C-alpha positions as CSV (number, residue, x, y, z in Angstrom):
1,M,0.3,-111.0,-161.4
2,S,-0.8,-110.2,-157.9
3,A,1.0,-111.0,-154.7
4,E,-2.2,-110.8,-152.7
5,P,-4.4,-113.9,-152.0
6,I,-7.4,-114.2,-154.3
7,S,-10.7,-116.0,-154.0
8,A,-12.3,-117.3,-157.2
9,R,-14.6,-119.8,-158.8
10,I,-12.9,-121.9,-161.5
11,Y,-14.4,-124.4,-163.9
12,P,-11.9,-127.3,-164.5
13,A,-10.3,-127.9,-167.9
14,G,-9.7,-131.1,-169.9
15,I,-11.5,-134.3,-169.2
16,L,-13.4,-132.8,-166.2
17,T,-15.5,-130.6,-168.5
18,L,-17.6,-133.6,-169.7
19,L,-18.9,-135.6,-166.7
20,S,-22.1,-137.5,-165.9
21,R,-24.1,-136.5,-162.8
22,M,-22.9,-139.6,-161.1
23,E,-19.3,-138.8,-161.7
24,V,-19.8,-135.2,-160.5
25,E,-21.4,-136.6,-157.3
26,R,-18.4,-138.9,-156.7
27,L,-16.0,-136.0,-157.2
28,H,-17.9,-133.8,-154.9
29,D,-18.2,-136.5,-152.2
30,A,-14.5,-137.6,-152.4
31,S,-13.2,-134.0,-152.1
32,R,-15.1,-133.6,-148.8
33,G,-13.8,-136.8,-147.2
34,A,-10.3,-137.9,-146.2
35,L,-9.1,-136.9,-149.7
36,G,-9.8,-133.2,-148.9
37,E,-6.6,-132.3,-147.2
38,L,-4.5,-134.1,-149.8
39,L,-6.4,-132.3,-152.6
40,R,-5.7,-129.0,-150.8
41,R,-2.0,-129.6,-150.5
42,C,-1.5,-130.7,-154.1
43,A,-3.8,-127.8,-155.4
44,L,-1.7,-125.3,-153.5
45,A,1.4,-126.7,-155.0
46,V,0.2,-126.2,-158.6
47,L,-1.2,-122.8,-157.8
48,N,2.4,-122.0,-156.7
49,S,3.7,-123.0,-160.1
50,G,6.7,-120.9,-161.1
51,N,7.6,-119.8,-157.6
52,E,10.8,-121.8,-156.8
53,S,10.8,-123.0,-153.3
54,D,11.4,-126.4,-151.9
55,D,10.1,-125.8,-148.4
56,A,6.7,-127.5,-148.3
57,E,6.1,-126.6,-144.6
58,E,6.8,-123.0,-145.4
59,L,4.4,-123.1,-148.3
60,M,1.6,-124.6,-146.2
61,Q,2.2,-122.1,-143.4
62,L,2.3,-119.1,-145.8
63,H,-1.1,-120.1,-147.3
64,R,-2.7,-121.7,-144.2
65,D,-5.9,-119.9,-145.0
66,F,-6.2,-121.4,-148.5
67,K,-9.2,-123.6,-149.1
68,I,-10.6,-125.5,-152.1
69,E,-14.0,-127.0,-152.4
70,V,-15.5,-129.0,-155.2
71,Q,-19.1,-127.8,-155.9
72,Q,-21.9,-129.4,-157.9
73,V,-23.4,-127.1,-160.5
74,N,-25.6,-127.6,-163.6
75,R,-22.6,-127.5,-165.9
76,G,-20.8,-130.2,-163.9
77,I,-18.3,-129.1,-161.2
78,R,-16.9,-125.9,-160.1
79,L,-13.9,-125.2,-157.8
80,E,-14.4,-122.7,-155.1
81,L,-11.0,-121.2,-154.1
82,S,-10.5,-119.1,-151.0
83,N,-7.2,-117.2,-150.4
84,A,-5.4,-118.8,-153.3
85,P,-1.8,-117.5,-154.2
86,G,-2.2,-114.3,-156.3
87,S,0.7,-115.3,-158.5
88,A,-1.7,-117.9,-160.2
89,F,-3.8,-115.1,-161.6
90,V,-3.5,-112.2,-164.1
91,D,-6.0,-109.4,-163.6
92,G,-8.1,-111.7,-161.4
93,I,-8.2,-114.5,-164.1
94,M,-6.3,-117.7,-163.4
95,V,-3.5,-118.4,-165.8
96,Q,-4.7,-121.1,-168.3
97,G,-1.8,-123.4,-167.8
98,I,-2.3,-123.4,-164.0
99,R,-6.0,-124.0,-164.5
100,E,-5.1,-127.1,-166.5
101,L,-2.6,-128.3,-163.9
102,L,-5.2,-127.8,-161.1
103,S,-7.7,-129.9,-163.1
104,A,-5.1,-132.6,-163.5
105,V,-4.6,-132.8,-159.7
106,L,-8.3,-133.2,-159.1
107,R,-8.6,-135.8,-161.9
108,D,-5.7,-138.0,-160.7
109,L,-6.3,-137.9,-157.0
110,V,-10.0,-138.6,-157.3
111,Y,-9.6,-141.3,-160.0
112,F,-7.2,-143.3,-157.8
113,D,-9.4,-142.8,-154.7
114,T,-12.7,-143.7,-156.3
115,E,-11.8,-146.0,-159.2
116,I,-8.7,-147.9,-158.0
117,N,-7.9,-147.9,-154.3
118,G,-9.9,-150.4,-152.3
119,K,-11.8,-151.8,-155.3
120,P,-12.1,-155.6,-155.3
121,T,-10.9,-155.7,-158.9
122,T,-7.7,-153.8,-158.0
123,D,-4.5,-155.8,-157.3
124,L,-1.9,-153.7,-155.6
125,E,0.2,-156.7,-154.5
126,S,1.3,-158.4,-157.7
127,Q,3.7,-157.2,-160.3
128,E,1.1,-157.3,-163.0
129,G,-1.5,-155.7,-160.8
130,I,0.7,-152.7,-159.9
131,T,1.7,-152.2,-163.5
132,N,-1.9,-152.3,-164.6
133,V,-2.7,-149.5,-162.0
134,V,0.1,-147.4,-163.5
135,F,-1.3,-147.9,-166.9
136,E,-4.8,-147.1,-165.9
137,I,-3.8,-143.8,-164.3
138,L,-1.7,-142.8,-167.3
139,R,-4.5,-143.7,-169.7
140,N,-7.1,-141.8,-167.7
141,A,-4.8,-138.8,-167.8
142,K,-4.7,-139.2,-171.7
143,T,-0.9,-139.4,-171.5
144,L,-0.8,-142.6,-173.5
145,N,-1.1,-142.0,-177.2
146,P,-1.4,-145.1,-179.4
147,K,-0.2,-143.1,-182.4
148,R,3.0,-142.0,-180.6
149,E,6.4,-143.2,-182.1
150,P,9.2,-143.9,-179.6
151,D,10.0,-140.2,-179.0
152,V,9.7,-139.5,-175.3
153,V,13.0,-138.6,-173.6
154,V,12.9,-138.6,-169.8
155,F,15.2,-136.1,-168.0
156,W,16.1,-136.5,-164.4
157,G,18.2,-134.2,-162.3
158,G,18.2,-131.9,-159.2
159,H,15.9,-129.0,-158.4
160,A,18.8,-127.4,-156.6
161,I,21.5,-126.9,-159.2
162,E,23.9,-124.1,-160.1
163,R,23.1,-121.6,-162.9
164,L,25.7,-123.1,-165.2
165,E,24.2,-126.5,-164.8
166,Y,20.7,-125.2,-165.4
167,D,21.9,-123.4,-168.6
168,Y,23.4,-126.7,-169.7
169,T,20.1,-128.5,-169.2
170,K,18.5,-126.0,-171.5
171,K,21.1,-126.6,-174.2
172,V,20.5,-130.4,-174.1
173,G,16.7,-129.8,-174.2
174,Y,17.2,-127.5,-177.2
175,E,19.2,-130.1,-179.1
176,T,16.5,-132.7,-178.2
177,G,13.7,-130.4,-179.3
178,L,15.5,-129.7,-182.6
179,R,15.1,-133.4,-183.3
180,K,11.4,-133.1,-182.6
181,L,11.4,-135.3,-179.5
182,N,9.0,-135.0,-176.6
183,I,10.1,-134.2,-173.1
184,C,9.2,-135.8,-169.7
185,T,10.6,-134.7,-166.3
186,G,9.6,-134.8,-162.7
187,C,7.8,-131.5,-163.4
188,G,9.6,-129.3,-160.9
189,P,12.3,-126.5,-161.2
190,G,16.0,-126.8,-162.0
191,A,17.0,-129.8,-164.1
192,M,13.3,-130.6,-164.6
193,K,12.4,-127.2,-166.0
194,G,15.6,-126.5,-168.1
195,P,15.1,-129.3,-170.8
196,M,11.5,-128.2,-171.3
197,K,12.5,-124.6,-171.7
198,G,15.2,-125.4,-174.2
199,A,12.9,-127.8,-176.1
200,A,10.1,-125.2,-176.3
201,I,12.3,-122.9,-178.3
202,A,13.5,-125.7,-180.6
203,H,10.0,-127.0,-181.1
204,S,9.0,-123.4,-182.1
205,K,11.8,-123.2,-184.6
206,Q,10.9,-126.6,-186.1
207,R,7.2,-125.6,-186.1
208,V,6.4,-128.7,-184.1
209,T,2.8,-128.6,-182.9
210,G,1.1,-130.9,-180.3
211,H,4.4,-131.4,-178.5
212,S,4.3,-133.0,-175.0
213,Y,6.0,-131.6,-171.9
214,I,5.0,-134.3,-169.5
215,G,5.5,-133.8,-165.7
216,I,5.1,-136.8,-163.4
217,S,4.9,-136.1,-159.6
218,E,3.4,-137.6,-156.5
219,P,1.5,-136.1,-153.5
220,G,4.3,-136.3,-151.1
221,I,6.8,-134.4,-153.1
222,I,4.8,-132.0,-155.3
223,A,4.6,-129.2,-152.6
224,A,8.4,-129.1,-152.5
225,E,8.7,-129.2,-156.3
226,S,5.8,-127.3,-157.7
227,P,5.2,-127.9,-161.4
228,N,7.1,-125.6,-163.6
229,P,4.9,-123.5,-166.0
230,I,6.0,-125.3,-169.2
231,V,4.4,-128.6,-168.2
232,N,1.3,-129.2,-170.3
233,E,0.6,-132.8,-169.3
234,L,0.7,-133.3,-165.5
235,V,0.2,-136.7,-163.9
236,I,0.0,-137.3,-160.2
237,M,0.9,-140.9,-159.3
238,P,-0.2,-142.1,-155.8
239,D,3.4,-142.8,-154.5
240,I,7.1,-142.6,-155.5
241,E,7.3,-146.2,-156.7
242,K,4.4,-145.8,-159.1
243,R,5.9,-142.5,-160.2
244,L,9.2,-144.2,-161.0
245,E,7.5,-147.0,-162.8
246,A,5.5,-144.5,-164.9
247,F,8.7,-142.9,-166.1
248,V,10.3,-146.2,-167.3
249,R,7.0,-147.5,-168.8
250,I,6.4,-144.4,-171.0
251,G,10.0,-143.1,-171.5
252,H,12.0,-144.3,-174.5
253,G,15.4,-142.8,-173.5
254,F,16.8,-141.4,-170.3
255,V,19.1,-138.4,-169.6
256,V,20.3,-137.6,-166.1
257,F,21.8,-134.3,-165.1
258,P,23.5,-133.5,-161.8
259,G,21.3,-133.7,-158.7
260,G,21.1,-134.8,-155.2
261,V,19.5,-137.7,-153.3
262,G,16.4,-137.8,-155.5
263,T,18.5,-138.1,-158.6
264,A,20.6,-140.8,-157.0
265,E,17.4,-142.6,-156.1
266,E,16.2,-142.5,-159.7
267,I,19.5,-143.7,-161.1
268,L,19.5,-146.7,-158.7
269,Y,15.9,-147.5,-159.5
270,L,16.6,-147.7,-163.2
271,L,19.9,-149.6,-162.8
272,G,18.1,-152.1,-160.5
273,V,15.4,-152.7,-163.1
274,L,18.0,-153.0,-166.0
275,L,20.1,-155.5,-163.9
276,N,17.2,-157.9,-164.1
277,P,18.4,-160.6,-166.6
278,A,14.9,-160.6,-168.2
279,N,15.6,-157.0,-169.4
280,E,19.2,-157.7,-170.6
281,E,18.5,-157.6,-174.3
282,M,16.2,-154.6,-174.2
283,P,17.6,-151.4,-175.7
284,F,17.4,-148.6,-173.1
285,P,19.4,-145.5,-174.0
286,F,20.7,-144.0,-170.7
287,V,23.0,-141.0,-170.5
288,L,24.5,-139.2,-167.6
289,T,25.5,-135.6,-168.6
290,G,26.5,-132.2,-167.4
291,P,28.8,-129.3,-168.1
292,A,32.6,-129.6,-167.7
293,E,32.3,-128.2,-164.2
294,S,30.1,-131.2,-163.2
295,A,32.6,-133.9,-164.3
296,A,33.6,-134.6,-160.8
297,Y,30.0,-135.1,-159.8
298,F,29.6,-137.9,-162.3
299,E,33.0,-139.4,-161.3
300,Q,31.6,-139.7,-157.8
301,I,28.3,-141.3,-158.9
302,D,30.1,-143.7,-161.2
303,A,32.5,-144.7,-158.5
304,F,29.7,-145.3,-156.0
305,I,27.8,-147.5,-158.5
306,G,31.0,-149.4,-159.3
307,L,31.7,-150.1,-155.7
308,T,28.1,-151.2,-154.8
309,L,26.7,-152.7,-158.0
310,G,29.8,-153.4,-160.1
311,E,30.9,-153.1,-163.7
312,E,27.7,-154.6,-165.1
313,A,25.7,-151.7,-163.7
314,Q,28.2,-149.2,-165.0
315,S,27.8,-150.7,-168.5
316,K,24.1,-149.7,-168.6
317,Y,24.8,-146.0,-169.0
318,E,27.1,-143.7,-170.9
319,I,28.7,-140.5,-169.4
320,I,28.9,-137.6,-171.8
321,I,30.4,-134.4,-170.5
322,N,29.8,-130.9,-172.0
323,E,28.4,-132.1,-175.4
324,P,24.7,-131.3,-175.6
325,E,24.5,-132.2,-179.3
326,K,26.1,-135.6,-178.7
327,V,23.6,-136.3,-176.0
328,A,20.7,-135.6,-178.3
329,Q,22.3,-137.7,-181.1
330,T,22.8,-140.6,-178.7
331,M,19.2,-140.4,-177.8
332,M,18.1,-140.4,-181.4
333,S,20.2,-143.4,-182.3
334,G,19.0,-145.2,-179.2
335,L,15.3,-144.5,-179.9
336,L,15.7,-146.1,-183.4
337,R,16.9,-149.3,-181.6
338,V,13.9,-149.0,-179.2
339,R,11.5,-148.7,-182.1
340,S,13.0,-151.7,-183.9
341,Y,13.0,-153.8,-180.7
342,R,9.3,-153.0,-179.9
343,K,8.3,-153.6,-183.5
344,K,10.1,-157.0,-183.5
345,H,8.5,-158.1,-180.2
346,K,5.1,-156.6,-181.0
347,D,5.2,-154.4,-177.9
348,A,3.4,-151.0,-177.7
349,Y,5.4,-147.9,-178.5
350,Y,3.5,-145.8,-175.9
351,F,3.9,-148.2,-172.9
352,N,6.7,-150.6,-172.2
353,W,4.8,-153.8,-171.3
354,L,7.8,-156.1,-171.8
355,L,10.0,-154.4,-169.2
356,Q,10.1,-156.6,-166.1
357,I,10.0,-154.8,-162.8
358,Q,10.5,-156.9,-159.7
359,P,8.3,-156.4,-156.5
360,E,11.2,-154.8,-154.6
361,F,10.9,-151.8,-156.9
362,Q,7.1,-151.6,-156.9
363,Q,6.0,-152.0,-153.3
364,P,5.8,-148.6,-151.5
365,F,8.5,-148.0,-148.9
366,D,7.6,-146.3,-145.6
367,P,10.6,-144.3,-144.5
368,S,10.1,-144.8,-140.8
369,H,13.1,-144.7,-138.4
370,E,12.8,-148.5,-138.0
371,N,12.6,-149.3,-141.7
372,M,15.5,-147.0,-142.5
373,A,17.7,-148.6,-139.8
374,S,16.8,-152.2,-140.9
375,L,17.7,-151.7,-144.6
376,H,20.1,-154.5,-145.8
377,L,23.0,-152.5,-147.3
378,H,25.5,-155.3,-147.9
379,R,27.0,-156.9,-151.0
380,D,26.1,-160.4,-149.9
381,Q,22.9,-160.3,-151.9
382,P,21.9,-160.2,-155.6
383,K,22.8,-156.9,-157.2
384,H,19.1,-155.9,-157.9
385,L,18.2,-156.4,-154.2
386,L,21.1,-154.1,-153.1
387,A,20.1,-151.6,-155.7
388,A,16.5,-151.7,-154.3
389,N,17.7,-151.2,-150.7
390,L,20.1,-148.4,-151.7
391,R,17.1,-146.8,-153.6
392,R,15.0,-147.0,-150.4
393,A,17.8,-145.4,-148.4
394,F,18.0,-142.4,-150.8
395,S,14.1,-142.3,-150.9
396,G,14.0,-142.0,-147.1
397,I,16.4,-139.1,-147.2
398,V,14.3,-137.4,-149.9
399,A,11.3,-137.8,-147.6
400,G,13.2,-136.4,-144.6
401,N,14.2,-133.4,-146.7
402,V,10.9,-132.4,-148.3
403,K,7.9,-134.4,-147.1
404,P,6.1,-132.6,-144.2
405,E,5.1,-135.7,-142.3
406,T,8.6,-137.2,-142.5
407,I,10.2,-133.9,-141.5
408,I,8.0,-133.8,-138.4
409,S,9.0,-137.4,-137.6
410,V,12.7,-136.6,-137.8
411,R,12.2,-133.5,-135.7
412,Q,10.6,-135.6,-133.0
413,H,12.8,-138.7,-133.1
414,G,16.1,-137.4,-134.5
415,P,17.9,-138.2,-137.7
416,F,17.5,-141.6,-139.5
417,E,20.2,-144.1,-138.8
418,I,21.6,-145.8,-141.9
419,N,23.9,-148.7,-141.3
420,G,25.4,-151.5,-143.4
421,E,28.7,-152.8,-144.8
422,K,31.6,-150.5,-143.7
423,E,32.9,-149.8,-147.2
424,I,29.5,-149.0,-148.6
425,M,28.7,-146.8,-145.6
426,Q,31.9,-144.8,-146.1
427,A,31.2,-144.3,-149.8
428,L,27.6,-143.3,-149.0
429,D,28.7,-140.9,-146.3
430,N,31.2,-139.3,-148.7
431,L,28.7,-139.0,-151.5
432,L,26.0,-137.4,-149.3
433,A,28.6,-135.0,-147.8
434,S,29.5,-133.9,-151.3
435,F,25.8,-133.3,-152.1
436,I,25.6,-131.0,-149.0
437,K,28.9,-129.2,-149.9
438,Q,27.7,-128.6,-153.4
439,N,24.3,-127.3,-152.1
440,R,22.4,-130.1,-153.8
441,M,20.1,-130.9,-150.9
442,K,18.3,-127.5,-150.8
443,L,17.9,-124.5,-153.0
444,P,20.7,-121.9,-152.7
445,G,20.3,-119.7,-149.7
446,K,18.7,-122.4,-147.6
447,T,20.6,-124.0,-144.7
448,Y,20.5,-127.8,-144.8
449,S,20.3,-129.8,-141.6
450,P,20.9,-133.6,-142.3
451,C,17.9,-135.8,-141.6
452,Y,20.2,-138.9,-141.5
453,R,23.2,-140.3,-139.8
454,V,25.4,-142.9,-141.5
455,V,26.8,-145.6,-139.2
456,S,28.6,-148.8,-139.9
């Protein structure tokens, strides 16, 4: 691999190899409009695959001369790349996996822009309409497989984790792969890469073919969490809320490793959905796990959930420490219950239509200073609403940590102010302080400057 920038002409892979002339024209026109800069940022992120950095601003500055243009040719479309990261090429030829990821970026961004967003038939306000959009994007990406049994395990966890935690994620992934299950993560490094790496070895041992390593990201975060090289099915959802819904619609079981604010956001999202009485009877295997050294981390998370959402929320998950095999066995038994439930209620195995997700978890949250300060973080409201607002608070901190436009806003106007009930604020402040102390906000070696200030 070369460290020097490379200019090249690339023909996309996958679904983009077979297009009508009208589709080619739409792709070409869309890439030159307002979508152009977004395409450039996301393309640069996947071309940086395998290079572990969580500084999106630094990546953009380092490759400020990078350009991508969609060209019309007789064979369909061609991507003209100028000053692309040399690490994406071997002897001047783009790595096949990166070529596929690059094609997925173009496919998803343009599909949402031309076929969904702004269309009179698209409903982005109702619960059913948003869920249908999530379904359409996943279907267009060919992630939904009608022949699939309930075998997709979603793994969440931090990109900035210690080596011993990363090694543990590989062990759990290995045990999961030995049971021939498929893997879905947020597609980045750390706890998103480890399970895929472990499962890849196990799948090879079991001679499993056609396995899925699904990575689900969104434009605002992908530059800070470039897809790891093992991902073979990348999907770019338009925002974090649709990304989270995509996880819970296609996942059959969930495993959470240690992480930072992004992981806390994911946990609160799933708990908020599961606290809906309409989902009470639905089997949803949900495990929090890590090595023995991470036991204190889960004690903190569990205590925070108990204080804010109560014992009912705590009953929705199981904590398993330092037992990779038990985690995989728990997933297997849980997936059997999922299969039985879906079969009984005549729901699809490949997309959880029966799961009820309330609007508070679907509508995009703009992490402005005003919106962050006005979040209602008190226990005088239904549990699912508190979970939704806590999720938004963590989402705003994620944006302040990694999303370039939010980083600039914090730099100009100062840290977000988060206020609410005194006891919750104290617990939140302590939890966030522990994330900082344990280097869970940024990759090791990076100095973290808080983008928030907790007040009561």
